[in-house]
N, C-alpha and C positions, 0 to 999 in steps of 0.2 A: 735710757736706763735699762729697760727690759731687754733690749737687744744685747747689751753688755752682759747681763746675767746669763742669757742663752748661749753666749760665746764663752762662758766660764770666766768672765771678768766683771768687775764692778768698780765704779768710782766711789770710794769710801766717803767722800764729802757729801754724797747724796743720801746717805743712810745714817741712822742713829748709831751710837756706839754699841748698843745691844744687838742691833741688826747686823752690824759689821762683824761682831763675834759669831753670830749664827752663820753668816755667809762664809766664814773661814773654816767652819766644821765640815766634815765629810758629808753629812746630811745636807747642809746648806749648799754645798757645791754640787752634789750628785742630783739633788732635786731638779735644778735647772737644766742639767744635761738630759735627764729623763724627760722633762717637759719639752725640750727642744727636739727630741726624737719623735715627737708626735707629728711633726711636719711643719711646713711653712705657716707663719702667722698671717692671718687675714687682717682686715682693718678692725680697729677697736671701735666699739659703739658704747658711748656713755649711757649709763642706766640711771644712776642716782648718786646723791651725796648726802651725808649726814654728819653732824658733829656729835662725837661721843667723848665726853670729858674734854681733855685737851687735844684730842685727835680729830682730824677731818678724814672721813672714810669715803672714798670714791669707788664706785663699782662700774665694771665694764664687761660687756660680752665680747668674745673674740673666738675666731675659729682657728684651730691648729690642725693641719692635715684634714681639713673638711669636717672636723668634729667641733661642736660648740662647747665652749668653756666659759666660766665666769672668773674674773680676777677682781680683787679689791686691793686698794692701796690705802693704808692709814698713814697720814702724814702729821707731823707735829706742826706747831705754829710757825716754826722757822722753815717749813717746807721739806725737812728731811723725812725720809721714809722710815717708819717705825715697824711696819708689818705689811707683808704681802700674803694674801690668801688666794687659794685656787680651788675651784670645785667645778 
């Protein structure tokens, strides 16, 4: 899923309708181009998971271009991604 985003593509069936709208905007497209420019992704390391309302939020650490980052994916009960956060 993430590799597709970094290549400027995404499988719309993996995302909620709201996330698909965001990914079709200039900001939604350009963010992943910007993130991909940081360098090659290293392995993901699972950190934790919590349920927040109807979402399951999973957090990971990952290196991009040798710099550490955190990513979280919030998924709905059906497994579709409702939100991706990066810091």
